[in-house]
PQR file with spaces between the fields and no chain letter, atoms N, CA, C, O and H, PARSE charges and radii, in Angstrom:
ATOM       1  N    MET     1      13.767  132.051  -26.220 -0.4000 1.5000
ATOM       2  CA   MET     1      13.196  130.879  -25.943 -0.0000 2.0000
ATOM       3  C    MET     1      13.652  130.665  -27.332  0.5500 1.7000
ATOM       4  O    MET     1      14.178  131.641  -27.867 -0.5500 1.4000
ATOM       5  N    SER     2      13.490  128.900  -28.447 -0.4000 1.5000
ATOM       6  CA   SER     2      13.371  127.826  -29.419 -0.0000 2.0000
ATOM       7  C    SER     2      11.885  128.229  -30.111  0.5500 1.7000
ATOM       8  O    SER     2      11.105  128.602  -29.235 -0.5500 1.4000
ATOM       9  H    SER     2      13.063  128.107  -28.013  0.4000 1.0000
ATOM      10  N    CYS     3      11.451  128.242  -31.115 -0.4000 1.5000
ATOM      11  CA   CYS     3      10.195  127.444  -31.329 -0.0000 2.0000
ATOM      12  C    CYS     3      10.157  125.893  -31.255  0.5500 1.7000
ATOM      13  O    CYS     3      10.827  124.968  -31.714 -0.5500 1.4000
ATOM      14  H    CYS     3      12.085  127.939  -31.826  0.4000 1.0000
ATOM      15  N    PRO     4       8.771  126.075  -30.252 -0.5600 1.5000
ATOM      16  CA   PRO     4       8.777  124.134  -30.152  0.2800 2.0000
ATOM      17  C    PRO     4       8.737  123.642  -31.390  0.5500 1.7000
ATOM      18  O    PRO     4       9.388  122.624  -31.624 -0.5500 1.4000
ATOM      19  N    LEU     5       7.891  124.322  -32.529 -0.4000 1.5000
ATOM      20  CA   LEU     5       7.792  122.782  -33.439 -0.0000 2.0000
ATOM      21  C    LEU     5       8.942  122.558  -34.061  0.5500 1.7000
ATOM      22  O    LEU     5       9.348  121.410  -33.876 -0.5500 1.4000
ATOM      23  H    LEU     5       7.362  125.149  -32.340  0.4000 1.0000
ATOM      24  N    CYS     6       9.913  123.504  -35.017 -0.4000 1.5000
ATOM      25  CA   CYS     6      10.429  123.343  -35.643 -0.0000 2.0000
ATOM      26  C    CYS     6      12.204  124.081  -34.930  0.5500 1.7000
ATOM      27  O    CYS     6      12.977  124.540  -35.770 -0.5500 1.4000
ATOM      28  H    CYS     6       9.584  124.437  -35.167  0.4000 1.0000
ATOM      29  N    ALA     7      12.545  124.094  -33.708 -0.4000 1.5000
ATOM      30  CA   ALA     7      13.572  125.255  -33.427 -0.0000 2.0000
ATOM      31  C    ALA     7      14.352  125.792  -32.919  0.5500 1.7000
ATOM      32  O    ALA     7      15.204  125.739  -32.032 -0.5500 1.4000
ATOM      33  H    ALA     7      11.917  123.721  -33.026  0.4000 1.0000
ATOM      34  N    SER     8      13.383  127.073  -34.565 -0.4000 1.5000
ATOM      35  CA   SER     8      14.193  128.629  -34.235 -0.0000 2.0000
ATOM      36  C    SER     8      14.280  129.066  -33.459  0.5500 1.7000
ATOM      37  O    SER     8      13.588  129.007  -32.443 -0.5500 1.4000
ATOM      38  H    SER     8      12.692  127.116  -35.286  0.4000 1.0000
ATOM      39  N    GLY     9      15.612  129.943  -33.805 -0.4000 1.5000
ATOM      40  CA   GLY     9      15.073  131.435  -32.220 -0.0000 2.0000
ATOM      41  C    GLY     9      14.453  131.858  -32.888  0.5500 1.7000
ATOM      42  O    GLY     9      13.466  132.096  -32.191 -0.5500 1.4000
ATOM      43  H    GLY     9      16.175  129.991  -34.630  0.4000 1.0000
ATOM      44  N    ASN    10      14.097  132.395  -34.467 -0.4000 1.5000
ATOM      45  CA   ASN    10      13.578  133.140  -35.539 -0.0000 2.0000
ATOM      46  C    ASN    10      12.010  133.726  -35.187  0.5500 1.7000
ATOM      47  O    ASN    10      11.131  133.628  -36.043 -0.5500 1.4000
ATOM      48  H    ASN    10      14.899  132.201  -35.033  0.4000 1.0000
ATOM      49  N    GLN    11      11.670  134.486  -33.545 -0.4000 1.5000
ATOM      50  CA   GLN    11      10.732  134.961  -33.802 -0.0000 2.0000
ATOM      51  C    GLN    11      10.042  136.405  -33.284  0.5500 1.7000
ATOM      52  O    GLN    11      10.851  137.329  -33.202 -0.5500 1.4000
ATOM      53  H    GLN    11      12.383  134.565  -32.849  0.4000 1.0000
ATOM      54  N    GLY    12       9.289  136.576  -33.088 -0.4000 1.5000
ATOM      55  CA   GLY    12       8.812  138.363  -33.388 -0.0000 2.0000
ATOM      56  C    GLY    12       7.756  138.030  -32.430  0.5500 1.7000
ATOM      57  O    GLY    12       7.195  136.980  -32.117 -0.5500 1.4000
ATOM      58  H    GLY    12       8.631  135.826  -33.154  0.4000 1.0000
ATOM      59  N    GLU    13       7.644  139.477  -31.994 -0.4000 1.5000
ATOM      60  CA   GLU    13       6.352  139.516  -31.859 -0.0000 2.0000
ATOM      61  C    GLU    13       5.333  140.533  -32.607  0.5500 1.7000
ATOM      62  O    GLU    13       5.597  141.675  -32.982 -0.5500 1.4000
ATOM      63  H    GLU    13       8.100  140.331  -32.248  0.4000 1.0000
ATOM      64  N    PHE    14       4.479  140.052  -32.693 -0.4000 1.5000
ATOM      65  CA   PHE    14       3.113  141.355  -33.008 -0.0000 2.0000
ATOM      66  C    PHE    14       2.255  141.345  -31.847  0.5500 1.7000
ATOM      67  O    PHE    14       1.886  140.563  -30.971 -0.5500 1.4000
ATOM      68  H    PHE    14       4.264  139.125  -32.388  0.4000 1.0000
ATOM      69  N    GLY    15       2.048  142.883  -32.313 -0.4000 1.5000
ATOM      70  CA   GLY    15       0.423  142.561  -32.063 -0.0000 2.0000
ATOM      71  C    GLY    15      -0.329  142.346  -32.915  0.5500 1.7000
ATOM      72  O    GLY    15       0.017  142.407  -34.095 -0.5500 1.4000
ATOM      73  H    GLY    15       2.348  143.518  -33.025  0.4000 1.0000
ATOM      74  N    THR    16      -2.407  141.822  -32.270 -0.4000 1.5000
ATOM      75  CA   THR    16      -3.458  141.567  -32.820 -0.0000 2.0000
ATOM      76  C    THR    16      -4.280  142.182  -32.663  0.5500 1.7000
ATOM      77  O    THR    16      -4.171  143.165  -31.931 -0.5500 1.4000
ATOM      78  H    THR    16      -2.687  141.772  -31.312  0.4000 1.0000
ATOM      79  N    GLU    17      -5.727  141.796  -33.427 -0.4000 1.5000
ATOM      80  CA   GLU    17      -6.980  142.577  -32.565 -0.0000 2.0000
ATOM      81  C    GLU    17      -7.938  141.338  -32.591  0.5500 1.7000
ATOM      82  O    GLU    17      -8.434  141.422  -33.715 -0.5500 1.4000
ATOM      83  H    GLU    17      -5.815  140.998  -34.022  0.4000 1.0000
ATOM      84  N    MET    18      -8.460  140.269  -32.005 -0.4000 1.5000
ATOM      85  CA   MET    18      -8.799  139.105  -32.163 -0.0000 2.0000
ATOM      86  C    MET    18     -10.053  139.188  -31.404  0.5500 1.7000
ATOM      87  O    MET    18     -10.261  139.682  -30.295 -0.5500 1.4000
ATOM      88  H    MET    18      -8.057  140.201  -31.092  0.4000 1.0000
ATOM      89  N    ARG    19     -11.120  138.402  -32.514 -0.4000 1.5000
ATOM      90  CA   ARG    19     -12.507  137.562  -30.630 -0.0000 2.0000
ATOM      91  C    ARG    19     -11.971  136.413  -31.513  0.5500 1.7000
ATOM      92  O    ARG    19     -11.272  135.993  -32.435 -0.5500 1.4000
ATOM      93  H    ARG    19     -10.950  138.001  -33.415  0.4000 1.0000
ATOM      94  N    ILE    20     -12.942  136.215  -30.399 -0.4000 1.5000
ATOM      95  CA   ILE    20     -13.551  134.919  -30.092 -0.0000 2.0000
ATOM      96  C    ILE    20     -15.496  135.047  -29.909  0.5500 1.7000
ATOM      97  O    ILE    20     -16.371  135.819  -29.518 -0.5500 1.4000
ATOM      98  H    ILE    20     -13.510  136.556  -29.650  0.4000 1.0000
ATOM      99  N    HIS    21     -15.306  133.726  -30.493 -0.4000 1.5000
ATOM     100  CA   HIS    21     -16.990  133.329  -30.653 -0.0000 2.0000
ATOM     101  C    HIS    21     -17.185  131.522  -30.359  0.5500 1.7000
ATOM     102  O    HIS    21     -16.320  130.686  -30.624 -0.5500 1.4000
ATOM     103  H    HIS    21     -14.595  133.098  -30.811  0.4000 1.0000
ATOM     104  N    PHE    22     -18.846  131.170  -29.620 -0.4000 1.5000
ATOM     105  CA   PHE    22     -18.082  130.039  -29.503 -0.0000 2.0000
ATOM     106  C    PHE    22     -18.642  129.417  -30.885  0.5500 1.7000
ATOM     107  O    PHE    22     -19.019  130.413  -31.504 -0.5500 1.4000
ATOM     108  H    PHE    22     -19.548  131.848  -29.405  0.4000 1.0000
ATOM     109  N    ARG    23     -18.851  128.461  -31.559 -0.4000 1.5000
ATOM     110  CA   ARG    23     -19.347  127.920  -32.366 -0.0000 2.0000
ATOM     111  C    ARG    23     -20.731  127.481  -33.127  0.5500 1.7000
ATOM     112  O    ARG    23     -21.580  127.610  -32.245 -0.5500 1.4000
ATOM     113  H    ARG    23     -18.545  127.652  -31.056  0.4000 1.0000
ATOM     114  N    GLY    24     -21.069  127.249  -33.735 -0.4000 1.5000
ATOM     115  CA   GLY    24     -22.155  127.334  -33.589 -0.0000 2.0000
ATOM     116  C    GLY    24     -23.924  128.186  -34.353  0.5500 1.7000
ATOM     117  O    GLY    24     -24.045  129.387  -34.112 -0.5500 1.4000
ATOM     118  H    GLY    24     -20.379  127.144  -34.451  0.4000 1.0000
ATOM     119  N    LEU    25     -24.730  127.709  -34.922 -0.4000 1.5000
ATOM     120  CA   LEU    25     -25.844  128.412  -35.003 -0.0000 2.0000
ATOM     121  C    LEU    25     -26.693  128.407  -33.152  0.5500 1.7000
ATOM     122  O    LEU    25     -27.423  129.367  -32.906 -0.5500 1.4000
ATOM     123  H    LEU    25     -24.632  126.733  -35.117  0.4000 1.0000
ATOM     124  N    LYS    26     -26.559  127.631  -32.360 -0.4000 1.5000
ATOM     125  CA   LYS    26     -26.654  127.457  -31.151 -0.0000 2.0000
ATOM     126  C    LYS    26     -26.396  128.851  -30.533  0.5500 1.7000
ATOM     127  O    LYS    26     -27.413  129.468  -30.216 -0.5500 1.4000
ATOM     128  H    LYS    26     -25.965  126.851  -32.560  0.4000 1.0000
ATOM     129  N    ASN    27     -25.178  129.463  -30.304 -0.4000 1.5000
ATOM     130  CA   ASN    27     -25.266  130.863  -29.513 -0.0000 2.0000
ATOM     131  C    ASN    27     -24.182  131.615  -30.352  0.5500 1.7000
ATOM     132  O    ASN    27     -22.986  131.863  -30.203 -0.5500 1.4000
ATOM     133  H    ASN    27     -24.352  128.962  -30.562  0.4000 1.0000
ATOM     134  N    LEU    28     -25.296  131.912  -31.467 -0.4000 1.5000
ATOM     135  CA   LEU    28     -25.303  133.030  -32.438 -0.0000 2.0000
ATOM     136  C    LEU    28     -25.512  134.230  -30.558  0.5500 1.7000
ATOM     137  O    LEU    28     -24.808  135.193  -30.253 -0.5500 1.4000
ATOM     138  H    LEU    28     -26.268  131.711  -31.589  0.4000 1.0000
ATOM     139  N    ASP    29     -26.384  133.784  -29.945 -0.4000 1.5000
ATOM     140  CA   ASP    29     -27.222  135.073  -28.925 -0.0000 2.0000
ATOM     141  C    ASP    29     -26.016  135.267  -27.836  0.5500 1.7000
ATOM     142  O    ASP    29     -26.177  136.240  -27.099 -0.5500 1.4000
ATOM     143  H    ASP    29     -26.956  133.001  -30.193  0.4000 1.0000
ATOM     144  N    LYS    30     -24.820  134.485  -27.616 -0.4000 1.5000
ATOM     145  CA   LYS    30     -23.777  134.477  -26.795 -0.0000 2.0000
ATOM     146  C    LYS    30     -22.736  135.483  -27.532  0.5500 1.7000
ATOM     147  O    LYS    30     -22.303  135.481  -28.684 -0.5500 1.4000
ATOM     148  H    LYS    30     -24.689  133.695  -28.215  0.4000 1.0000
ATOM     149  N    PRO    31     -22.532  136.229  -26.573 -0.5600 1.5000
ATOM     150  CA   PRO    31     -21.370  137.562  -26.780  0.2800 2.0000
ATOM     151  C    PRO    31     -19.941  137.688  -27.089  0.5500 1.7000
ATOM     152  O    PRO    31     -19.346  137.016  -26.247 -0.5500 1.4000
ATOM     153  N    ILE    32     -19.222  138.159  -27.793 -0.4000 1.5000
ATOM     154  CA   ILE    32     -18.232  137.863  -29.413 -0.0000 2.0000
ATOM     155  C    ILE    32     -17.016  137.846  -27.500  0.5500 1.7000
ATOM     156  O    ILE    32     -17.389  138.533  -26.549 -0.5500 1.4000
ATOM     157  H    ILE    32     -19.706  138.705  -28.477  0.4000 1.0000
ATOM     158  N    ALA    33     -16.308  137.363  -27.456 -0.4000 1.5000
ATOM     159  CA   ALA    33     -15.063  137.806  -26.395 -0.0000 2.0000
ATOM     160  C    ALA    33     -13.950  138.777  -27.784  0.5500 1.7000
ATOM     161  O    ALA    33     -13.737  138.333  -28.912 -0.5500 1.4000
ATOM     162  H    ALA    33     -16.005  136.805  -28.229  0.4000 1.0000
ATOM     163  N    TRP    34     -13.407  140.153  -27.220 -0.4000 1.5000
ATOM     164  CA   TRP    34     -12.480  140.565  -27.833 -0.0000 2.0000
ATOM     165  C    TRP    34     -11.367  141.019  -27.334  0.5500 1.7000
ATOM     166  O    TRP    34     -11.384  141.986  -26.572 -0.5500 1.4000
ATOM     167  H    TRP    34     -13.579  140.513  -26.303  0.4000 1.0000
ATOM     168  N    LEU    35      -9.977  140.260  -27.756 -0.4000 1.5000
ATOM     169  CA   LEU    35      -8.520  140.031  -27.123 -0.0000 2.0000
ATOM     170  C    LEU    35      -7.871  141.034  -28.329  0.5500 1.7000
ATOM     171  O    LEU    35      -8.081  141.608  -29.398 -0.5500 1.4000
ATOM     172  H    LEU    35      -9.963  139.475  -28.375  0.4000 1.0000
ATOM     173  N    PHE    36      -7.087  140.806  -27.449 -0.4000 1.5000
ATOM     174  CA   PHE    36      -5.704  142.055  -28.101 -0.0000 2.0000
ATOM     175  C    PHE    36      -4.165  141.653  -28.190  0.5500 1.7000
ATOM     176  O    PHE    36      -3.274  142.456  -28.469 -0.5500 1.4000
ATOM     177  H    PHE    36      -6.917  140.340  -26.581  0.4000 1.0000
ATOM     178  N    PRO    37      -3.982  140.368  -27.928 -0.5600 1.5000
ATOM     179  CA   PRO    37      -2.805  139.729  -27.222  0.2800 2.0000
ATOM     180  C    PRO    37      -1.399  140.215  -28.231  0.5500 1.7000
ATOM     181  O    PRO    37      -1.293  140.941  -29.219 -0.5500 1.4000
ATOM     182  N    ILE    38      -0.447  139.424  -27.431 -0.4000 1.5000
ATOM     183  CA   ILE    38       1.040  139.882  -28.087 -0.0000 2.0000
ATOM     184  C    ILE    38       1.197  138.683  -29.222  0.5500 1.7000
ATOM     185  O    ILE    38       2.356  138.401  -28.919 -0.5500 1.4000
ATOM     186  H    ILE    38      -0.533  138.835  -26.628  0.4000 1.0000
ATOM     187  N    LEU    39       0.932  137.891  -30.160 -0.4000 1.5000
ATOM     188  CA   LEU    39       1.338  137.174  -31.203 -0.0000 2.0000
ATOM     189  C    LEU    39       3.154  136.624  -31.088  0.5500 1.7000
ATOM     190  O    LEU    39       4.002  137.275  -31.697 -0.5500 1.4000
ATOM     191  H    LEU    39      -0.010  138.120  -30.406  0.4000 1.0000
ATOM     192  N    LEU    40       3.418  135.802  -30.531 -0.4000 1.5000
ATOM     193  CA   LEU    40       4.938  135.853  -30.754 -0.0000 2.0000
ATOM     194  C    LEU    40       4.643  134.623  -32.064  0.5500 1.7000
ATOM     195  O    LEU    40       3.673  133.866  -32.032 -0.5500 1.4000
ATOM     196  H    LEU    40       2.729  135.273  -30.037  0.4000 1.0000
ATOM     197  N    VAL    41       5.834  134.620  -33.332 -0.4000 1.5000
ATOM     198  CA   VAL    41       5.660  134.628  -34.064 -0.0000 2.0000
ATOM     199  C    VAL    41       6.750  133.212  -34.463  0.5500 1.7000
ATOM     200  O    VAL    41       7.407  132.924  -33.463 -0.5500 1.4000
ATOM     201  H    VAL    41       6.622  135.235  -33.358  0.4000 1.0000
ATOM     202  N    CYS    42       6.930  132.702  -35.136 -0.4000 1.5000
ATOM     203  CA   CYS    42       7.996  131.824  -35.617 -0.0000 2.0000
ATOM     204  C    CYS    42       8.567  132.217  -37.312  0.5500 1.7000
ATOM     205  O    CYS    42       8.358  131.472  -38.270 -0.5500 1.4000
ATOM     206  H    CYS    42       6.396  132.936  -35.949  0.4000 1.0000
ATOM     207  N    LEU    43       9.309  133.534  -37.390 -0.4000 1.5000
ATOM     208  CA   LEU    43       9.290  134.130  -38.996 -0.0000 2.0000
ATOM     209  C    LEU    43      10.151  132.758  -40.042  0.5500 1.7000
ATOM     210  O    LEU    43      10.774  133.133  -41.036 -0.5500 1.4000
ATOM     211  H    LEU    43       9.478  134.139  -36.611  0.4000 1.0000
ATOM     212  N    ASP    44      10.104  131.339  -39.727 -0.4000 1.5000
ATOM     213  CA   ASP    44      10.716  130.332  -40.295 -0.0000 2.0000
ATOM     214  C    ASP    44       9.344  129.080  -40.265  0.5500 1.7000
ATOM     215  O    ASP    44       9.077  128.792  -41.432 -0.5500 1.4000
ATOM     216  H    ASP    44       9.598  131.034  -38.920  0.4000 1.0000
ATOM     217  N    CYS    45       8.575  128.411  -39.406 -0.4000 1.5000
ATOM     218  CA   CYS    45       8.420  127.836  -39.949 -0.0000 2.0000
ATOM     219  C    CYS    45       6.105  128.305  -39.764  0.5500 1.7000
ATOM     220  O    CYS    45       5.121  127.759  -40.263 -0.5500 1.4000
ATOM     221  H    CYS    45       8.792  128.645  -38.458  0.4000 1.0000
ATOM     222  N    GLY    46       6.239  129.289  -38.990 -0.4000 1.5000
ATOM     223  CA   GLY    46       4.704  130.840  -39.204 -0.0000 2.0000
ATOM     224  C    GLY    46       3.982  130.043  -37.587  0.5500 1.7000
ATOM     225  O    GLY    46       2.857  130.345  -37.188 -0.5500 1.4000
ATOM     226  H    GLY    46       7.038  129.732  -38.584  0.4000 1.0000
ATOM     227  N    PHE    47       5.014  128.890  -36.752 -0.4000 1.5000
ATOM     228  CA   PHE    47       3.954  128.911  -35.348 -0.0000 2.0000
ATOM     229  C    PHE    47       4.151  129.829  -35.033  0.5500 1.7000
ATOM     230  O    PHE    47       5.191  130.474  -35.169 -0.5500 1.4000
ATOM     231  H    PHE    47       5.928  128.644  -37.077  0.4000 1.0000
ATOM     232  N    SER    48       2.473  130.319  -34.157 -0.4000 1.5000
ATOM     233  CA   SER    48       2.213  130.964  -33.555 -0.0000 2.0000
ATOM     234  C    SER    48       1.790  131.021  -32.289  0.5500 1.7000
ATOM     235  O    SER    48       0.909  130.163  -32.339 -0.5500 1.4000
ATOM     236  H    SER    48       1.629  129.795  -34.047  0.4000 1.0000
ATOM     237  N    ARG    49       1.785  131.458  -31.069 -0.4000 1.5000
ATOM     238  CA   ARG    49       1.166  131.274  -30.267 -0.0000 2.0000
ATOM     239  C    ARG    49       0.816  132.708  -29.127  0.5500 1.7000
ATOM     240  O    ARG    49       1.518  133.694  -28.906 -0.5500 1.4000
ATOM     241  H    ARG    49       2.501  132.154  -31.028  0.4000 1.0000
ATOM     242  N    PHE    50      -0.235  132.416  -28.690 -0.4000 1.5000
ATOM     243  CA   PHE    50      -0.894  134.010  -27.489 -0.0000 2.0000
ATOM     244  C    PHE    50      -1.001  133.484  -26.302  0.5500 1.7000
ATOM     245  O    PHE    50      -0.436  132.402  -26.455 -0.5500 1.4000
ATOM     246  H    PHE    50      -0.806  131.614  -28.870  0.4000 1.0000
ATOM     247  N    THR    51      -1.477  133.551  -24.836 -0.4000 1.5000
ATOM     248  CA   THR    51      -2.038  133.184  -23.536 -0.0000 2.0000
ATOM     249  C    THR    51      -3.241  134.582  -23.926  0.5500 1.7000
ATOM     250  O    THR    51      -3.271  135.741  -24.338 -0.5500 1.4000
ATOM     251  H    THR    51      -1.936  134.430  -24.711  0.4000 1.0000
ATOM     252  N    ILE    52      -4.282  133.252  -23.355 -0.4000 1.5000
ATOM     253  CA   ILE    52      -5.585  134.449  -23.170 -0.0000 2.0000
ATOM     254  C    ILE    52      -5.339  134.617  -21.575  0.5500 1.7000
ATOM     255  O    ILE    52      -5.013  133.750  -20.765 -0.5500 1.4000
ATOM     256  H    ILE    52      -4.257  132.310  -23.020  0.4000 1.0000
ATOM     257  N    PRO    53      -5.656  136.338  -21.322 -0.5600 1.5000
ATOM     258  CA   PRO    53      -6.346  136.388  -20.149  0.2800 2.0000
ATOM     259  C    PRO    53      -7.280  136.339  -19.463  0.5500 1.7000
ATOM     260  O    PRO    53      -8.334  136.752  -19.946 -0.5500 1.4000
ATOM     261  N    GLU    54      -7.279  135.658  -17.638 -0.4000 1.5000
ATOM     262  CA   GLU    54      -7.594  135.078  -16.711 -0.0000 2.0000
ATOM     263  C    GLU    54      -9.364  135.141  -16.854  0.5500 1.7000
ATOM     264  O    GLU    54     -10.331  134.391  -16.720 -0.5500 1.4000
ATOM     265  H    GLU    54      -6.423  135.322  -17.245  0.4000 1.0000
ATOM     266  N    THR    55      -8.963  136.979  -17.322 -0.4000 1.5000
ATOM     267  CA   THR    55     -10.652  136.983  -16.883 -0.0000 2.0000
ATOM     268  C    THR    55     -10.791  136.756  -18.663  0.5500 1.7000
ATOM     269  O    THR    55     -11.348  135.662  -18.746 -0.5500 1.4000
ATOM     270  H    THR    55      -8.177  137.589  -17.430  0.4000 1.0000
ATOM     271  N    GLU    56     -10.678  136.997  -19.333 -0.4000 1.5000
ATOM     272  CA   GLU    56     -11.180  135.914  -20.984 -0.0000 2.0000
ATOM     273  C    GLU    56     -11.336  134.584  -20.544  0.5500 1.7000
ATOM     274  O    GLU    56     -12.371  133.921  -20.613 -0.5500 1.4000
ATOM     275  H    GLU    56     -10.225  137.887  -19.265  0.4000 1.0000
ATOM     276  N    LEU    57     -10.206  134.218  -20.069 -0.4000 1.5000
ATOM     277  CA   LEU    57      -9.772  132.435  -20.524 -0.0000 2.0000
ATOM     278  C    LEU    57     -11.447  131.917  -19.500  0.5500 1.7000
ATOM     279  O    LEU    57     -12.302  131.185  -19.998 -0.5500 1.4000
ATOM     280  H    LEU    57      -9.365  134.756  -20.013  0.4000 1.0000
ATOM     281  N    THR    58     -11.567  132.603  -17.849 -0.4000 1.5000
ATOM     282  CA   THR    58     -13.232  132.082  -17.486 -0.0000 2.0000
ATOM     283  C    THR    58     -14.364  132.849  -17.860  0.5500 1.7000
ATOM     284  O    THR    58     -15.499  132.702  -17.407 -0.5500 1.4000
ATOM     285  H    THR    58     -10.872  133.197  -17.444  0.4000 1.0000
ATOM     286  N    SER    59     -13.859  134.001  -19.041 -0.4000 1.5000
ATOM     287  CA   SER    59     -16.121  133.757  -19.877 -0.0000 2.0000
ATOM     288  C    SER    59     -15.907  132.941  -20.505  0.5500 1.7000
ATOM     289  O    SER    59     -16.979  132.489  -20.908 -0.5500 1.4000
ATOM     290  H    SER    59     -12.937  134.121  -19.409  0.4000 1.0000
ATOM     291  N    LEU    60     -14.755  132.183  -21.045 -0.4000 1.5000
ATOM     292  CA   LEU    60     -14.850  131.105  -21.357 -0.0000 2.0000
ATOM     293  C    LEU    60     -15.875  129.488  -21.163  0.5500 1.7000
ATOM     294  O    LEU    60     -16.921  128.880  -21.391 -0.5500 1.4000
ATOM     295  H    LEU    60     -13.884  132.550  -20.718  0.4000 1.0000
ATOM     296  N    ARG    61     -14.448  129.509  -20.521 -0.4000 1.5000
ATOM     297  CA   ARG    61     -15.034  128.327  -19.636 -0.0000 2.0000
ATOM     298  C    ARG    61     -16.306  128.066  -19.177  0.5500 1.7000
ATOM     299  O    ARG    61     -16.902  126.990  -19.209 -0.5500 1.4000
ATOM     300  H    ARG    61     -13.598  130.003  -20.336  0.4000 1.0000
ATOM     301  N    GLU    62     -16.855  129.627  -18.545 -0.4000 1.5000
ATOM     302  CA   GLU    62     -18.821  129.319  -18.404 -0.0000 2.0000
ATOM     303  C    GLU    62     -19.159  129.933  -19.121  0.5500 1.7000
ATOM     304  O    GLU    62     -20.049  130.762  -18.936 -0.5500 1.4000
ATOM     305  H    GLU    62     -16.371  130.502  -18.519  0.4000 1.0000
ATOM     306  N    GLY    63     -18.699  129.785  -19.953 -0.4000 1.5000
ATOM     307  CA   GLY    63     -19.903  130.006  -21.502 -0.0000 2.0000
ATOM     308  C    GLY    63     -20.448  131.771  -22.040  0.5500 1.7000
ATOM     309  O    GLY    63     -20.970  132.082  -23.110 -0.5500 1.4000
ATOM     310  H    GLY    63     -17.976  129.111  -20.104  0.4000 1.0000
ATOM     311  N    SER    64     -20.203  132.386  -21.235 -0.4000 1.5000
ATOM     312  CA   SER    64     -20.377  133.587  -21.319 -0.0000 2.0000
ATOM     313  C    SER    64     -19.602  134.671  -21.626  0.5500 1.7000
ATOM     314  O    SER    64     -19.695  135.781  -21.100 -0.5500 1.4000
ATOM     315  H    SER    64     -19.778  132.133  -20.366  0.4000 1.0000
ATOM     316  N    ALA    65     -18.577  134.226  -22.774 -0.4000 1.5000
ATOM     317  CA   ALA    65     -18.031  135.215  -23.173 -0.0000 2.0000
ATOM     318  C    ALA    65     -18.371  137.114  -23.226  0.5500 1.7000
ATOM     319  O    ALA    65     -19.208  137.645  -23.956 -0.5500 1.4000
ATOM     320  H    ALA    65     -18.502  133.324  -23.201  0.4000 1.0000
ATOM     321  N    THR    66     -17.734  137.613  -22.540 -0.4000 1.5000
ATOM     322  CA   THR    66     -17.958  138.948  -22.443 -0.0000 2.0000
ATOM     323  C    THR    66     -16.766  139.713  -23.045  0.5500 1.7000
ATOM     324  O    THR    66     -15.606  139.387  -22.792 -0.5500 1.4000
ATOM     325  H    THR    66     -17.054  137.182  -21.947  0.4000 1.0000
ATOM     326  N    PRO    67     -17.055  140.637  -23.768 -0.5600 1.5000
ATOM     327  CA   PRO    67     -16.444  141.670  -24.383  0.2800 2.0000
ATOM     328  C    PRO    67     -15.083  142.827  -23.114  0.5500 1.7000
ATOM     329  O    PRO    67     -15.287  143.306  -21.998 -0.5500 1.4000
ATOM     330  N    GLY    68     -14.227  142.853  -23.723 -0.4000 1.5000
ATOM     331  CA   GLY    68     -12.274  142.597  -23.219 -0.0000 2.0000
ATOM     332  C    GLY    68     -12.139  143.433  -23.575  0.5500 1.7000
ATOM     333  O    GLY    68     -13.003  143.790  -24.376 -0.5500 1.4000
ATOM     334  H    GLY    68     -14.061  142.464  -24.629  0.4000 1.0000
ATOM     335  N    ALA    69     -11.293  144.154  -23.368 -0.4000 1.5000
ATOM     336  CA   ALA    69      -9.719  144.713  -24.033 -0.0000 2.0000
ATOM     337  C    ALA    69      -8.432  144.217  -23.077  0.5500 1.7000
ATOM     338  O    ALA    69      -8.250  144.880  -22.055 -0.5500 1.4000
ATOM     339  H    ALA    69     -10.591  143.865  -22.717  0.4000 1.0000
ATOM     340  N    ALA    70      -7.577  143.155  -23.329 -0.4000 1.5000
ATOM     341  CA   ALA    70      -6.288  142.457  -23.235 -0.0000 2.0000
ATOM     342  C    ALA    70      -5.487  142.122  -23.760  0.5500 1.7000
ATOM     343  O    ALA    70      -5.648  141.161  -24.513 -0.5500 1.4000
ATOM     344  H    ALA    70      -7.724  142.617  -24.159  0.4000 1.0000
ATOM     345  N    THR    71      -3.952  142.867  -23.609 -0.4000 1.5000
ATOM     346  CA   THR    71      -3.139  142.733  -23.523 -0.0000 2.0000
ATOM     347  C    THR    71      -2.109  141.859  -22.814  0.5500 1.7000
ATOM     348  O    THR    71      -1.774  142.276  -21.705 -0.5500 1.4000
ATOM     349  H    THR    71      -3.821  143.647  -22.997  0.4000 1.0000
ATOM     350  N    ARG    72      -1.447  140.543  -23.306 -0.4000 1.5000
ATOM     351  CA   ARG    72      -0.710  140.079  -22.917 -0.0000 2.0000
ATOM     352  C    ARG    72       0.609  138.773  -23.879  0.5500 1.7000
ATOM     353  O    ARG    72       0.210  137.736  -24.410 -0.5500 1.4000
ATOM     354  H    ARG    72      -1.718  140.205  -24.207  0.4000 1.0000
ATOM     355  N    LYS    73       1.526  139.045  -23.871 -0.4000 1.5000
ATOM     356  CA   LYS    73       2.646  138.508  -23.500 -0.0000 2.0000
ATOM     357  C    LYS    73       1.935  137.167  -24.207  0.5500 1.7000
ATOM     358  O    LYS    73       0.812  136.731  -24.459 -0.5500 1.4000
ATOM     359  H    LYS    73       1.849  139.888  -23.440  0.4000 1.0000
ATOM     360  N    PRO    74       2.944  136.910  -24.314 -0.5600 1.5000
ATOM     361  CA   PRO    74       2.768  135.136  -24.632  0.2800 2.0000
ATOM     362  C    PRO    74       3.214  133.964  -23.656  0.5500 1.7000
ATOM     363  O    PRO    74       4.074  134.328  -22.854 -0.5500 1.4000
ATOM     364  N    ASN    75       2.932  133.018  -23.579 -0.4000 1.5000
ATOM     365  CA   ASN    75       3.955  132.638  -21.492 -0.0000 2.0000
ATOM     366  C    ASN    75       4.979  131.842  -23.210  0.5500 1.7000
ATOM     367  O    ASN    75       4.552  131.671  -24.352 -0.5500 1.4000
ATOM     368  H    ASN    75       2.233  132.723  -24.231  0.4000 1.0000
ATOM     369  N    VAL    76       5.977  131.635  -22.778 -0.4000 1.5000
ATOM     370  CA   VAL    76       7.794  131.571  -23.561 -0.0000 2.0000
ATOM     371  C    VAL    76       8.931  130.727  -22.869  0.5500 1.7000
ATOM     372  O    VAL    76      10.059  130.691  -23.360 -0.5500 1.4000
ATOM     373  H    VAL    76       6.325  131.773  -21.850  0.4000 1.0000
C-alpha cells in the first residue's frame, strides 16, 4: 500500500513505545495508557500511522485509560 499523503511506496515499520494521556490539569489524576504499536512511516514524506488496540481504545473512549501493553500492526 502506498502512502496516503505522497503516494510513495517507500515505507518502513518501526517498533514504538508511547503513552497517551488526557489533556489538561483536570485530568492529572487519570492514568496513562501505555501502547507499544508498530508504526508505519513513509520514508519519503514522514507521514506515519498506527492502530490503537480495542482494549486501550475503549479505555480512551470512556475517559479511563488503563495501563496496557499492546502490539499491533497499522491498518493498511
